[in-house]
TIVO-2410 file (N, C-alpha, C; in nm, 3 decimals):
# residues 75
REC num residu      c1      c2      c3 atome chaine
REC   1      M   1.572   0.572   0.260     N      A
REC   1      M   1.497   0.475   0.181    CA      A
REC   1      M   1.368   0.442   0.256     C      A
REC   2      S   1.258   0.434   0.183     N      A
REC   2      S   1.128   0.408   0.246    CA      A
REC   2      S   1.105   0.257   0.260     C      A
REC   3      T   1.010   0.225   0.345     N      A
REC   3      T   0.973   0.086   0.371    CA      A
REC   3      T   0.821   0.076   0.372     C      A
REC   4      T   0.769  -0.036   0.322     N      A
REC   4      T   0.624  -0.058   0.321    CA      A
REC   4      T   0.591  -0.180   0.406     C      A
REC   5      S   0.497  -0.162   0.497     N      A
REC   5      S   0.449  -0.271   0.581    CA      A
REC   5      S   0.300  -0.289   0.554     C      A
REC   6      T   0.255  -0.414   0.559     N      A
REC   6      T   0.115  -0.445   0.529    CA      A
REC   6      T   0.047  -0.502   0.653     C      A
REC   7      Y  -0.076  -0.457   0.675     N      A
REC   7      Y  -0.154  -0.497   0.792    CA      A
REC   7      Y  -0.293  -0.541   0.750     C      A
REC   8      A  -0.356  -0.624   0.832     N      A
REC   8      A  -0.496  -0.662   0.811    CA      A
REC   8      A  -0.579  -0.589   0.916     C      A
REC   9      V  -0.681  -0.519   0.869     N      A
REC   9      V  -0.768  -0.442   0.958    CA      A
REC   9      V  -0.911  -0.492   0.940     C      A
REC  10      T  -0.978  -0.519   1.051     N      A
REC  10      T  -1.116  -0.567   1.045    CA      A
REC  10      T  -1.212  -0.458   1.089     C      A
REC  11      G  -1.336  -0.470   1.041     N      A
REC  11      G  -1.442  -0.378   1.083    CA      A
REC  11      G  -1.476  -0.272   0.981     C      A
REC  12      M  -1.393  -0.253   0.882     N      A
REC  12      M  -1.422  -0.150   0.781    CA      A
REC  12      M  -1.523  -0.207   0.680     C      A
REC  13      T  -1.623  -0.126   0.646     N      A
REC  13      T  -1.726  -0.173   0.554    CA      A
REC  13      T  -1.746  -0.084   0.432     C      A
REC  14      C  -1.684   0.036   0.432     N      A
REC  14      C  -1.709   0.130   0.322    CA      A
REC  14      C  -1.591   0.224   0.305     C      A
REC  15      E  -1.600   0.310   0.205     N      A
REC  15      E  -1.494   0.407   0.180    CA      A
REC  15      E  -1.480   0.507   0.294     C      A
REC  16      H  -1.589   0.539   0.362     N      A
REC  16      H  -1.582   0.629   0.477    CA      A
REC  16      H  -1.493   0.567   0.585     C      A
REC  17      C  -1.510   0.438   0.609     N      A
REC  17      C  -1.428   0.366   0.706    CA      A
REC  17      C  -1.281   0.372   0.666     C      A
REC  18      A  -1.254   0.342   0.540     N      A
REC  18      A  -1.117   0.342   0.489    CA      A
REC  18      A  -1.055   0.481   0.502     C      A
REC  19      R  -1.132   0.584   0.473     N      A
REC  19      R  -1.083   0.721   0.484    CA      A
REC  19      R  -1.046   0.754   0.629     C      A
REC  20      A  -1.127   0.709   0.723     N      A
REC  20      A  -1.099   0.735   0.865    CA      A
REC  20      A  -0.967   0.670   0.907     C      A
REC  21      V  -0.945   0.546   0.865     N      A
REC  21      V  -0.821   0.476   0.898    CA      A
REC  21      V  -0.703   0.545   0.830     C      A
REC  22      R  -0.718   0.576   0.702     N      A
REC  22      R  -0.611   0.642   0.627    CA      A
REC  22      R  -0.571   0.774   0.695     C      A
REC  23      E  -0.668   0.855   0.733     N      A
REC  23      E  -0.639   0.984   0.795    CA      A
REC  23      E  -0.565   0.969   0.927     C      A
REC  24      E  -0.602   0.871   1.007     N      A
REC  24      E  -0.533   0.850   1.136    CA      A
REC  24      E  -0.389   0.805   1.113     C      A
REC  25      I  -0.368   0.712   1.022     N      A
REC  25      I  -0.232   0.662   0.998    CA      A
REC  25      I  -0.145   0.771   0.935     C      A
REC  26      E  -0.202   0.851   0.846     N      A
REC  26      E  -0.125   0.957   0.781    CA      A
REC  26      E  -0.073   1.061   0.880     C      A
REC  27      Q  -0.131   1.069   0.996     N      A
REC  27      Q  -0.086   1.165   1.098    CA      A
REC  27      Q   0.042   1.120   1.168     C      A
REC  28      L   0.079   0.993   1.153     N      A
REC  28      L   0.200   0.942   1.219    CA      A
REC  28      L   0.324   0.998   1.149     C      A
REC  29      D   0.424   1.032   1.228     N      A
REC  29      D   0.549   1.086   1.174    CA      A
REC  29      D   0.614   0.987   1.078     C      A
REC  30      G   0.656   1.037   0.963     N      A
REC  30      G   0.729   0.956   0.867    CA      A
REC  30      G   0.645   0.886   0.763     C      A
REC  31      V   0.512   0.888   0.778     N      A
REC  31      V   0.425   0.820   0.682    CA      A
REC  31      V   0.425   0.895   0.549     C      A
REC  32      I   0.450   0.821   0.442     N      A
REC  32      I   0.453   0.877   0.308    CA      A
REC  32      I   0.321   0.849   0.235     C      A
REC  33      A   0.270   0.726   0.250     N      A
REC  33      A   0.148   0.687   0.180    CA      A
REC  33      A   0.077   0.576   0.256     C      A
REC  34      V  -0.056   0.572   0.239     N      A
REC  34      V  -0.138   0.465   0.296    CA      A
REC  34      V  -0.229   0.415   0.185     C      A
REC  35      D  -0.218   0.286   0.153     N      A
REC  35      D  -0.300   0.225   0.048    CA      A
REC  35      D  -0.389   0.120   0.113     C      A
REC  36      I  -0.520   0.132   0.091     N      A
REC  36      I  -0.615   0.040   0.153    CA      A
REC  36      I  -0.691  -0.037   0.046     C      A
REC  37      D  -0.688  -0.169   0.060     N      A
REC  37      D  -0.765  -0.260  -0.024    CA      A
REC  37      D  -0.886  -0.303   0.060     C      A
REC  38      L  -0.998  -0.235   0.043     N      A
REC  38      L  -1.116  -0.257   0.126    CA      A
REC  38      L  -1.182  -0.391   0.096     C      A
REC  39      A  -1.204  -0.469   0.201     N      A
REC  39      A  -1.277  -0.596   0.192    CA      A
REC  39      A  -1.392  -0.585   0.291     C      A
REC  40      A  -1.504  -0.529   0.246     N      A
REC  40      A  -1.618  -0.504   0.334    CA      A
REC  40      A  -1.659  -0.631   0.407     C      A
REC  41      G  -1.663  -0.621   0.539     N      A
REC  41      G  -1.704  -0.733   0.621    CA      A
REC  41      G  -1.595  -0.834   0.649     C      A
REC  42      G  -1.477  -0.815   0.592     N      A
REC  42      G  -1.365  -0.907   0.613    CA      A
REC  42      G  -1.242  -0.831   0.662     C      A
REC  43      S  -1.126  -0.886   0.632     N      A
REC  43      S  -1.001  -0.820   0.667    CA      A
REC  43      S  -0.953  -0.738   0.548     C      A
REC  44      S  -0.943  -0.610   0.567     N      A
REC  44      S  -0.895  -0.521   0.462    CA      A
REC  44      S  -0.743  -0.510   0.472     C      A
REC  45      R  -0.677  -0.502   0.356     N      A
REC  45      R  -0.532  -0.490   0.353    CA      A
REC  45      R  -0.497  -0.342   0.357     C      A
REC  46      V  -0.409  -0.306   0.451     N      A
REC  46      V  -0.363  -0.169   0.465    CA      A
REC  46      V  -0.211  -0.169   0.451     C      A
REC  47      A  -0.162  -0.105   0.345     N      A
REC  47      A  -0.018  -0.095   0.321    CA      A
REC  47      A   0.027   0.045   0.359     C      A
REC  48      V   0.126   0.052   0.447     N      A
REC  48      V   0.176   0.179   0.496    CA      A
REC  48      V   0.321   0.195   0.451     C      A
REC  49      T   0.347   0.301   0.375     N      A
REC  49      T   0.483   0.333   0.333    CA      A
REC  49      T   0.531   0.449   0.419     C      A
REC  50      A   0.650   0.431   0.477     N      A
REC  50      A   0.705   0.532   0.567    CA      A
REC  50      A   0.855   0.545   0.546     C      A
REC  51      D   0.911   0.654   0.599     N      A
REC  51      D   1.055   0.677   0.589    CA      A
REC  51      D   1.134   0.565   0.656     C      A
REC  52      T   1.084   0.518   0.769     N      A
REC  52      T   1.146   0.408   0.844    CA      A
REC  52      T   1.033   0.319   0.896     C      A
REC  53      P   1.064   0.195   0.931     N      A
REC  53      P   0.958   0.109   0.986    CA      A
REC  53      P   0.895   0.172   1.110     C      A
REC  54      L   0.762   0.166   1.117     N      A
REC  54      L   0.690   0.223   1.232    CA      A
REC  54      L   0.665   0.114   1.334     C      A
REC  55      P   0.672   0.147   1.462     N      A
REC  55      P   0.640   0.049   1.566    CA      A
REC  55      P   0.494   0.003   1.553     C      A
REC  56      L   0.471  -0.124   1.575     N      A
REC  56      L   0.338  -0.181   1.563    CA      A
REC  56      L   0.237  -0.109   1.653     C      A
REC  57      H   0.280  -0.071   1.772     N      A
REC  57      H   0.186  -0.005   1.864    CA      A
REC  57      H   0.136   0.127   1.808     C      A
REC  58      Q   0.216   0.196   1.726     N      A
REC  58      Q   0.170   0.321   1.665    CA      A
REC  58      Q   0.062   0.294   1.561     C      A
REC  59      I   0.083   0.193   1.479     N      A
REC  59      I  -0.017   0.157   1.378    CA      A
REC  59      I  -0.145   0.111   1.447     C      A
REC  60      R  -0.131   0.025   1.547     N      A
REC  60      R  -0.248  -0.025   1.620    CA      A
REC  60      R  -0.324   0.092   1.683     C      A
REC  61      G  -0.254   0.186   1.743     N      A
REC  61      G  -0.318   0.300   1.806    CA      A
REC  61      G  -0.396   0.384   1.706     C      A
REC  62      A  -0.338   0.407   1.588     N      A
REC  62      A  -0.405   0.486   1.485    CA      A
REC  62      A  -0.530   0.416   1.434     C      A
REC  63      V  -0.520   0.285   1.412     N      A
REC  63      V  -0.635   0.207   1.364    CA      A
REC  63      V  -0.745   0.207   1.469     C      A
REC  64      E  -0.709   0.187   1.595     N      A
REC  64      E  -0.809   0.186   1.702    CA      A
REC  64      E  -0.870   0.324   1.723     C      A
REC  65      E  -0.792   0.429   1.706     N      A
REC  65      E  -0.844   0.566   1.718    CA      A
REC  65      E  -0.952   0.591   1.613     C      A
REC  66      A  -0.936   0.527   1.496     N      A
REC  66      A  -1.036   0.540   1.389    CA      A
REC  66      A  -1.159   0.453   1.416     C      A
REC  67      G  -1.148   0.362   1.515     N      A
REC  67      G  -1.262   0.278   1.552    CA      A
REC  67      G  -1.260   0.137   1.496     C      A
REC  68      Y  -1.141   0.090   1.454     N      A
REC  68      Y  -1.131  -0.043   1.393    CA      A
REC  68      Y  -1.027  -0.126   1.464     C      A
REC  69      H  -1.004  -0.248   1.417     N      A
REC  69      H  -0.918  -0.342   1.485    CA      A
REC  69      H  -0.806  -0.390   1.393     C      A
REC  70      L  -0.683  -0.380   1.442     N      A
REC  70      L  -0.569  -0.434   1.369    CA      A
REC  70      L  -0.563  -0.583   1.396     C      A
REC  71      A  -0.591  -0.663   1.292     N      A
REC  71      A  -0.596  -0.808   1.309    CA      A
REC  71      A  -0.457  -0.870   1.305     C      A
REC  72      T  -0.376  -0.833   1.207     N      A
REC  72      T  -0.242  -0.889   1.192    CA      A
REC  72      T  -0.148  -0.789   1.128     C      A
REC  73      A  -0.022  -0.813   1.145     N      A
REC  73      A   0.081  -0.737   1.075    CA      A
REC  73      A   0.156  -0.836   0.986     C      A
REC  74      A   0.155  -0.813   0.858     N      A
REC  74      A   0.218  -0.905   0.765    CA      A
REC  74      A   0.369  -0.878   0.757     C      A
REC  75      S   0.408  -0.764   0.700     N      A
REC  75      S   0.550  -0.735   0.688    CA      A
REC  75      S   0.574  -0.588   0.681     C      A
***
């Protein structure tokens, strides 16, 4: 059964930014889908659906690799 966790990511301003974050997260083992609600200049909502819950440090690492900041983890 899959699980979806939602995160707030800051620093993204355009679709190119969102694509970079999506591509990094999609490389993590078990990721099924990444849905990004872009809020240019604010905190964008990033929903990650995976086979099992992913450790926060993996999500943070992927977001930072793309050049952005994981502000919070919702659920």
